[in-house]
C-alpha positions, 0 to 999 in steps of 0.5 A, spaced: 399 627 354 404 624 359 401 617 361 404 613 367 403 606 369 406 600 373 407 593 371 410 587 374 415 582 370 417 575 373 424 574 374 428 569 378 427 569 385 421 574 385 417 579 381 420 586 379 415 592 379 416 597 374 414 605 373 413 607 366 412 614 364 410 615 356 410 621 353 408 621 345 411 625 340 406 628 335 407 631 328 405 637 325 398 634 324 397 632 331 398 625 329 402 620 334 409 618 330 413 616 336 413 616 344 419 617 349 418 612 355 422 612 361 422 605 365 424 605 372 425 599 377 421 601 383 421 594 386 426 596 392 422 602 393 415 598 394 419 594 399 421 599 403 414 602 403 411 596 405 416 595 411 415 602 413 408 601 413 409 595 417 413 598 422 408 603 423 403 598 425 408 594 429 409 601 433 402 602 434 401 595 436 406 596 441 404 602 444 397 599 445 400 593 448 404 597 453 398 601 455 394 595 456 400 592 460 401 598 464 393 598 466 393 591 468 400 591 472 396 596 476 391 592 477 395 586 479 399 590 484 392 591 488 391 583 487 398 582 490 397 587 495 391 585 498 393 577 498 399 579 502 395 582 507 390 576 507 396 572 508 398 576 514 392 575 517 391 567 516 395 562 520 400 558 515 397 551 517 390 553 515 388 551 508 386 558 506 393 560 507 395 555 501 390 558 497 392 565 498 399 563 496 397 560 490 393 566 488 400 570 490 404 566 485 399 566 479 399 574 480 406 574 480 407 570 474 402 575 471 406 581 473 412 577 469 408 577 463 406 584 463 413 586 465 415 583 458 410 586 455 412 593 457 419 591 456 417 590 448 413 596 448 419 600 451 415 603 457 418 601 463 424 604 467 431 601 467 432 598 474 438 593 474 438 588 479 442 582 481 439 576 478 440 569 475 441 569 468 439 562 467 432 563 471 431 569 467 431 566 460 427 560 462 422 564 465 421 567 457 421 560 454 414 560 453 413 566 450 419 565 446 416 559 443 410 563 441 414 568 438 418 563 433 412 559 432 410 551 431 415 550 425 421 552 429 424 547 435 427 551 441 432 548 445 435 551 451 442 549 454 443 552 460 450 553 463 452 550 470 455 554 475 453 561 472 455 567 475 450 572 477 449 578 473 446 585 474 442 588 469 434 590 468 430 583 466 426 587 461 433 588 457 434 581 457 427 580 455 428 585 449 435 581 447 432 574 447 426 576 443 430 580 438 435 574 437 429 569 436 425 574 432 431 575 427 433 567 427 426 566 426 426 570 420 432 567 417 429 560 417 425 559 411 421 553 413 422 548 419 428 549 423 431 549 430 434 555 434 438 553 440 439 558 446 446 556 450 449 560 456 455 560 459 461 564 463 467 566 459 473 570 462 477 574 457 484 575 458 490 579 455 490 576 448 483 576 446 482 583 449 485 588 443 480 584 438 474 586 442 472 594 443 471 596 450 473 591 454 479 591 459 483 585 461 480 579 466 473 582 464 468 576 466 462 575 461 456 572 463 451 569 458 453 568 451 447 566 448 448 562 441 443 561 436 444 555 431 439 555 426 437 549 422 434 549 415 433 542 412 440 538 413 444 544 413 446 549 419 446 557 418 450 562 422 
């Protein structure tokens, strides 16, 4: 009878997992005299399986978050619409107008959060528009700090005199979230992530080294991640 089992063995840097298949060798009387064993290292396969299951869970969570954000965004549209109608009917000198204005601002900020959730869930139609990159990144800082956790310090260094860019804000959200998530995963313990923006003009000498660029291309928003682990810098 073939017997199959698994075992773990401590190794430097972690634990290795093995699959062992044993097949007995019998003599003429049916007694076991020896055995043939096949040992397979399945550590990487188990790791990939775990990553795949985690990816499936995250995809399901993303779909759920996208659905909730979509419904919530519709309700916010109603709140914003009726608030603006009320503001049109109230004198701006009245105290009620200031209260309505605060409701409109709060609903607008909530709409920005749902836009970010929809962007992460990839359920939002791409709609490029001209925007201030520094302002767009700054509006994400609170969410990014929640994403990377309390053990990692997030430093924001906006560049002065930034050129406007035409891009879908949700794409900026995705880029920043992915950069910060990757930086967080690269830091084992306490660390630091620095986001910095500035404008760059690529001239003739550097163009051949970067695929897809033409001379005098202006690039805005070169975000840089600086990771600190212990006393050294990573990246």
